[in-house]
DSSP file (Angstrom, degrees, kcal/mol; ACC not computed):
  #  RESIDUE AA STRUCTURE BP1 BP2  ACC     N-H-->O    O-->H-N    N-H-->O    O-->H-N    TCO  KAPPA ALPHA  PHI   PSI    X-CA   Y-CA   Z-CA
    1    1 A M              0   0    0      0, 0.0     2,-0.9     0, 0.0    70,-0.0   0.000 360.0 360.0 360.0 128.7  -24.4    6.4  -14.3
    2    2 A A        -     0   0    0      2,-0.0     2,-0.3    61,-0.0    69,-0.0  -0.760 360.0-177.4 -88.5 104.0  -26.4    3.7  -12.6
    3    3 A T        +     0   0    0     -2,-0.9    60,-0.3    60,-0.1     3,-0.1  -0.680  23.4 175.5-102.0 156.4  -25.4    3.9   -8.9
    4    4 A N        +     0   0    0     58,-2.5    25,-2.7    -2,-0.3    26,-0.4   0.205  63.0  40.4-140.3  15.6  -26.6    1.8   -6.0
    5    5 A A  E     -AB  28  62A   0     57,-1.4    57,-2.5    23,-0.3     2,-0.4  -0.990  59.6-138.2-158.8 159.7  -24.6    3.0   -3.0
    6    6 A T  E     -AB  27  61A   0     21,-2.0    21,-2.5    -2,-0.3     2,-0.6  -0.979  26.5-122.9-121.9 139.7  -23.3    6.0   -1.2
    7    7 A I  E     -A   26   0A   0     53,-2.7    52,-4.1    -2,-0.4    19,-0.2  -0.725  29.3-179.3 -81.3 119.8  -19.8    6.3    0.3
    8    8 A V  E     -     0   0A   0     17,-3.3     2,-0.3    -2,-0.6    -1,-0.2   0.867  61.8  -5.5 -86.7 -42.4  -20.4    7.1    4.0
    9    9 A D  E     -A   25   0A   0     16,-1.1    16,-2.8    49,-0.1     2,-0.4  -0.993  51.5-151.6-155.5 152.2  -16.8    7.3    5.2
   10   10 A L  E     +A   24   0A   0     -2,-0.3     2,-0.3    14,-0.2    14,-0.2  -0.978  23.7 176.2-132.5 119.0  -13.2    6.7    4.1
   11   11 A T  E     -A   23   0A   0     12,-2.1    12,-3.0    -2,-0.4     2,-0.5  -0.920  28.0-126.9-123.9 148.0  -10.6    5.8    6.7
   12   12 A Q  E     +A   22   0A   0     -2,-0.3    10,-0.2    10,-0.2     2,-0.2  -0.801  39.3 161.2 -90.4 134.0   -6.9    4.8    6.5
   13   13 A Q  E     -A   21   0A   0      8,-3.4     8,-2.4    -2,-0.5     2,-0.4  -0.751  36.2-110.2-135.4-178.8   -6.0    1.5    8.2
   14   14 A R  E     -A   20   0A   0     -2,-0.2     6,-0.2     6,-0.2     5,-0.1  -0.968  25.5-139.3-119.0 136.7   -3.2   -1.0    8.2
   15   15 A D    >   -     0   0    0      4,-2.5     3,-2.0    -2,-0.4     6,-0.0  -0.214  43.8 -80.8 -83.2-177.1   -3.5   -4.5    6.7
   16   16 A S  T 3  S+     0   0    0      1,-0.3    -1,-0.1     2,-0.1    -2,-0.0   0.777 131.5  47.3 -61.9 -29.0   -2.1   -7.6    8.3
   17   17 A D  T 3  S-     0   0    0      2,-0.1    -1,-0.3     0, 0.0    -2,-0.0   0.313 121.8-103.3 -96.0  12.6    1.5   -6.9    6.9
   18   18 A G  S <  S+     0   0    0     -3,-2.0     2,-0.1     1,-0.3    -2,-0.1   0.439  72.8 143.2  87.0   2.0    1.4   -3.3    8.0
   19   19 A A        -     0   0    0      1,-0.1    -4,-2.5    -5,-0.1    -1,-0.3  -0.459  56.7-106.4 -72.7 143.5    0.7   -1.7    4.5
   20   20 A A  E     +A   14   0A   0     -6,-0.2    20,-0.7    -2,-0.1     2,-0.3  -0.520  43.0 176.7 -68.7 135.7   -1.6    1.3    4.4
   21   21 A V  E     -AC  13  39A   0     -8,-2.4    -8,-3.4    -2,-0.2     2,-0.5  -0.979  23.1-138.4-135.1 151.5   -5.1    0.7    3.0
   22   22 A W  E     -AC  12  38A   0     16,-2.6    16,-2.5    -2,-0.3     2,-0.6  -0.949  17.0-158.7-111.0 127.7   -8.1    2.9    2.7
   23   23 A V  E     -AC  11  37A   0    -12,-3.0   -12,-2.1    -2,-0.5     2,-0.6  -0.913   1.6-157.3-112.7 119.9  -11.5    1.5    3.5
   24   24 A A  E     -AC  10  36A   0     12,-3.0    12,-2.1    -2,-0.6     2,-0.6  -0.817  10.2-145.5 -93.4 124.7  -14.7    3.0    2.3
   25   25 A S  E     -AC   9  35A   0    -16,-2.8   -17,-3.3    -2,-0.6   -16,-1.1  -0.803  22.3-159.6 -88.5 122.5  -17.8    2.3    4.2
   26   26 A L  E     -AC   7  34A   0      8,-3.2     8,-1.8    -2,-0.6     2,-0.6  -0.810  16.3-154.1-109.9 143.9  -20.7    2.0    1.8
   27   27 A K  E     -AC   6  33A   0    -21,-2.5   -21,-2.0    -2,-0.3     6,-0.2  -0.968  23.9-143.7-110.8 110.2  -24.5    2.4    2.4
   28   28 A L  E >   -A    5   0A   0      4,-2.3     3,-2.3    -2,-0.6   -23,-0.3  -0.426  16.8-122.5 -74.7 146.6  -26.3    0.4   -0.2
   29   29 A D  T 3  S+     0   0    0    -25,-2.7   -24,-0.1     1,-0.3    -1,-0.1   0.761 112.4  61.4 -57.8 -27.7  -29.6    1.6   -1.6
   30   30 A D  T 3  S-     0   0    0    -26,-0.4    -1,-0.3     1,-0.1     3,-0.1   0.394 125.9 -99.8 -82.4   4.8  -31.3   -1.6   -0.5
   31   31 A G  S <  S+     0   0    0     -3,-2.3    -2,-0.1     1,-0.3    -1,-0.1   0.262  84.3 123.4  99.1 -13.2  -30.3   -0.7    3.1
   32   32 A G        -     0   0    0     -5,-0.1    -4,-2.3     1,-0.0     2,-0.3  -0.137  52.1-132.5 -76.6 173.8  -27.3   -2.9    3.4
   33   33 A R  E     +C   27   0A   0     -6,-0.2     2,-0.3    -3,-0.1    -6,-0.2  -0.936  25.4 167.6-127.3 152.4  -23.8   -2.1    4.3
   34   34 A A  E     -C   26   0A   0     -8,-1.8    -8,-3.2    -2,-0.3     2,-0.4  -0.962  22.6-135.4-152.6 165.9  -20.5   -2.9    2.7
   35   35 A E  E     -C   25   0A   0     -2,-0.3     2,-0.4   -10,-0.2   -10,-0.2  -0.979  10.5-164.8-127.0 145.0  -16.8   -2.0    2.7
   36   36 A Y  E     -C   24   0A   0    -12,-2.1   -12,-3.0    -2,-0.4     2,-0.4  -0.997  10.9-151.9-128.2 134.9  -14.4   -1.5   -0.2
   37   37 A R  E     -C   23   0A   0     -2,-0.4     2,-0.4   -14,-0.2   -14,-0.2  -0.872   8.1-169.4-112.6 137.5  -10.6   -1.4    0.2
   38   38 A W  E     -C   22   0A   0    -16,-2.5   -16,-2.6    -2,-0.4     2,-0.1  -0.972  16.4-139.7-119.3 137.1   -7.9    0.4   -1.8
   39   39 A S  E  >  -C   21   0A   0     -2,-0.4     4,-2.7   -18,-0.2     5,-0.2  -0.447  39.9 -98.9 -78.4 167.5   -4.2   -0.1   -1.6
   40   40 A A  H  > S+     0   0    0    -20,-0.7     4,-2.2     1,-0.2     5,-0.2   0.919 124.5  46.4 -56.4 -46.1   -2.1    3.1   -1.8
   41   41 A P  H  > S+     0   0    0      0, 0.0     4,-2.2     0, 0.0    -1,-0.2   0.883 113.5  50.2 -64.3 -37.7   -1.3    2.6   -5.6
   42   42 A D  H  > S+     0   0    0      2,-0.2     4,-2.5     1,-0.2    -2,-0.2   0.913 110.3  48.6 -67.5 -41.1   -5.0    1.8   -6.3
   43   43 A L  H  X S+     0   0    0     -4,-2.7     4,-2.9     2,-0.2     5,-0.2   0.930 110.8  50.6 -65.6 -42.5   -6.3    4.9   -4.5
   44   44 A V  H  X S+     0   0    0     -4,-2.2     4,-2.5    -5,-0.2    -2,-0.2   0.924 112.1  47.6 -63.1 -43.4   -3.8    7.2   -6.3
   45   45 A R  H  X S+     0   0    0     -4,-2.2     4,-2.5     2,-0.2    -1,-0.2   0.908 112.5  49.7 -64.2 -39.0   -4.8    5.7   -9.7
   46   46 A T  H  X S+     0   0    0     -4,-2.5     4,-2.2     2,-0.2    -2,-0.2   0.949 111.1  48.2 -64.6 -48.3   -8.5    6.2   -8.7
   47   47 A M  H  X>S+     0   0    0     -4,-2.9     5,-1.6     1,-0.2     4,-1.3   0.913 113.3  49.0 -57.6 -42.2   -8.0    9.8   -7.6
   48   48 A A  H  <5S+     0   0    0     -4,-2.5     3,-0.4    -5,-0.2    -1,-0.2   0.939 110.5  49.3 -65.6 -43.2   -6.1   10.5  -10.9
   49   49 A A  H  <5S+     0   0    0     -4,-2.5    -1,-0.2     1,-0.2    -2,-0.2   0.853 117.6  40.5 -62.1 -35.0   -8.8    8.9  -13.0
   50   50 A L  H  <5S-     0   0    0     -4,-2.2    -1,-0.2     2,-0.2    -2,-0.2   0.580 104.2-131.4 -89.5 -10.0  -11.5   11.0  -11.3
   51   51 A Q  T  <5S+     0   0    0     -4,-1.3     2,-0.3    -3,-0.4    -3,-0.2   0.891  71.7  91.3  57.6  42.3   -9.4   14.2  -11.1
   52   52 A C  S   <S-     0   0    0     -5,-1.6    -1,-0.2    -6,-0.1    -2,-0.2  -0.957  76.5 -96.2-152.7 171.8  -10.1   14.7   -7.5
   53   53 A S    >   -     0   0    0     -2,-0.3     3,-1.8    -3,-0.1     4,-0.1  -0.542  35.4-112.8 -89.9 159.1   -8.9   14.0   -4.0
   54   54 A D  G >  S+     0   0    0      1,-0.3     3,-1.7    -2,-0.2    -1,-0.1   0.665 110.4  77.6 -66.5 -15.5  -10.1   11.2   -1.7
   55   55 A V  G 3  S+     0   0    0      1,-0.3    -1,-0.3     2,-0.2   -45,-0.0   0.706  90.7  56.8 -65.1 -16.6  -11.6   13.9    0.6
   56   56 A H  G <  S+     0   0    0     -3,-1.8    19,-3.5     1,-0.1    -1,-0.3   0.405  85.9  82.1 -90.9  -0.4  -14.4   14.1   -2.1
   57   57 A F    X   +     0   0    0     -3,-1.7     3,-2.6    17,-0.2   -50,-0.3   0.941  68.8  83.6 -74.5 -47.1  -15.3   10.4   -1.8
   58   58 A P  T 3  S+     0   0    0      0, 0.0   -50,-0.2     0, 0.0    17,-0.2  -0.357 102.4  21.5 -60.5 134.4  -17.6   10.5    1.3
   59   59 A G  T 3  S+     0   0    0    -52,-4.1     2,-0.1     1,-0.4   -51,-0.1   0.285  99.2 126.2  89.6  -9.7  -21.0   11.5    0.1
   60   60 A G    <   -     0   0    0     -3,-2.6   -53,-2.7   -53,-0.2    -1,-0.4  -0.426  59.1-122.3 -80.0 156.6  -20.2   10.3   -3.4
   61   61 A R  E     +BD   6  73A   0     12,-1.6    12,-3.6   -55,-0.2     2,-0.3  -0.725  34.9 173.4-100.3 149.5  -22.4    7.9   -5.3
   62   62 A C  E     -BD   5  72A   0    -57,-2.5   -58,-2.5    -2,-0.3   -57,-1.4  -0.932  35.2-117.6-149.4 167.9  -21.0    4.6   -6.6
   63   63 A R  E     - D   0  71A   0      8,-1.9     7,-2.6    -2,-0.3     8,-0.9  -0.967  30.4-170.6-111.6 113.0  -21.8    1.3   -8.3
   64   64 A Y  E     + D   0  69A   0     -2,-0.6     2,-0.4     5,-0.2     5,-0.2  -0.930  13.9 163.3-109.9 119.2  -21.0   -1.7   -6.0
   65   65 A Q  E >   - D   0  68A   0      3,-2.8     3,-2.1    -2,-0.5    -2,-0.0  -1.000  62.3 -15.2-139.8 135.1  -21.2   -5.1   -7.6
   66   66 A A  T 3  S-     0   0    0     -2,-0.4    -1,-0.1     1,-0.3     3,-0.1   0.835 128.5 -47.3  42.5  46.3  -19.8   -8.4   -6.6
   67   67 A G  T 3  S+     0   0    0      1,-0.2     2,-0.3   -31,-0.0    -1,-0.3   0.599 120.3  89.9  78.6  13.2  -17.4   -6.9   -4.1
   68   68 A T  E <  S-D   65   0A   0     -3,-2.1    -3,-2.8   -32,-0.1     2,-0.7  -0.971  74.8-118.8-139.3 157.5  -15.9   -4.1   -6.2
   69   69 A L  E     +D   64   0A   0     -2,-0.3    -5,-0.2    -5,-0.2     3,-0.1  -0.851  28.2 176.8 -90.3 116.3  -16.7   -0.5   -7.1
   70   70 A T  E     +     0   0A   0     -7,-2.6     2,-0.3    -2,-0.7    -1,-0.2   0.712  69.5  14.9 -93.1 -24.0  -17.3   -0.4  -10.9
   71   71 A E  E     -D   63   0A   0     -8,-0.9    -8,-1.9   -69,-0.0     2,-0.3  -0.980  63.1-169.7-146.3 154.6  -18.1    3.4  -11.0
   72   72 A L  E     -D   62   0A   0     -2,-0.3   -10,-0.2   -10,-0.2   -15,-0.0  -0.932   9.1-169.3-151.7 125.7  -17.6    6.3   -8.6
   73   73 A A  E     -D   61   0A   0    -12,-3.6   -12,-1.6    -2,-0.3    -2,-0.0  -0.927  27.3-142.7-110.4 102.2  -19.0    9.9   -8.7
   74   74 A P        -     0   0    0      0, 0.0     2,-1.4     0, 0.0   -17,-0.2  -0.192  17.5-113.0 -65.3 159.5  -17.2   11.9   -6.1
   75   75 A N        +     0   0    0    -19,-3.5   -15,-0.1   -17,-0.2   -18,-0.0  -0.590  49.1 171.4 -91.6  71.5  -18.9   14.5   -4.0
   76   76 A T        -     0   0    0     -2,-1.4     4,-0.1     1,-0.1   -24,-0.0  -0.496  40.7-128.0 -82.9 152.8  -17.0   17.6   -5.4
   77   77 A P  S    S+     0   0    0      0, 0.0    -1,-0.1     0, 0.0     3,-0.0   0.793  95.1  18.8 -74.3 -24.8  -18.2   21.1   -4.4
   78   78 A T  S    S-     0   0    0      3,-0.0     3,-0.1     1,-0.0    -2,-0.1  -0.925 104.7 -77.0-135.1 162.0  -18.3   22.1   -8.1
   79   79 A P        -     0   0    0      0, 0.0     2,-0.2     0, 0.0     3,-0.0  -0.275  57.9 -99.6 -59.0 145.6  -18.5   20.1  -11.3
   80   80 A L        -     0   0    0      1,-0.1     2,-0.2    -4,-0.1   -28,-0.1  -0.475  39.5-114.6 -69.3 137.3  -15.2   18.6  -12.3
   81   81 A A        -     0   0    0     -2,-0.2    -1,-0.1   -30,-0.2    -3,-0.0  -0.466  26.3-149.5 -69.7 138.4  -13.4   20.6  -15.0
   82   82 A Q        -     0   0    0     -2,-0.2     3,-0.1    -3,-0.0    -1,-0.0  -0.915  22.0-112.0-110.3 137.9  -12.9   18.8  -18.3
   83   83 A P        -     0   0    0      0, 0.0     3,-0.1     0, 0.0    -1,-0.0  -0.381  44.4 -96.0 -67.3 149.2   -9.9   19.5  -20.5
   84   84 A P        -     0   0    0      0, 0.0     2,-0.2     0, 0.0     3,-0.1  -0.326  42.2-106.3 -68.1 150.5  -10.9   21.3  -23.7
   85   85 A K        -     0   0    0      1,-0.1     2,-0.1    -3,-0.1    -3,-0.0  -0.494  36.6-107.3 -74.2 143.9  -11.3   19.1  -26.8
   86   86 A S        -     0   0    0     -2,-0.2    -1,-0.1     1,-0.1     0, 0.0  -0.436  18.2-149.3 -69.7 143.4   -8.6   19.3  -29.3
   87   87 A S              0   0    0      1,-0.2    -1,-0.1    -2,-0.1    -2,-0.0   0.427 360.0 360.0 -95.1   3.0   -9.6   21.1  -32.5
   88   88 A T              0   0    0      0, 0.0    -1,-0.2     0, 0.0    -2,-0.0   0.454 360.0 360.0 -99.7 360.0   -7.3   19.1  -34.7
């Protein structure tokens, strides 16, 4: 995976209509800073796809392009378990 940023922090906030959003503070490899926002449903889908909790996002590496995260490698304490491949 070609990464170009590290997630520094993840905080829960409220948007203008009161809905919960999670904001990732990113440190870009070129020295810049950025933020990425997830709605509650988007965060749940991301955690399910990565098979981990959002507590593993800080310290994780990611690919940030044109205002979006295209890839994310969470900072898990051990490698993520992969389901066994089907023998059929």
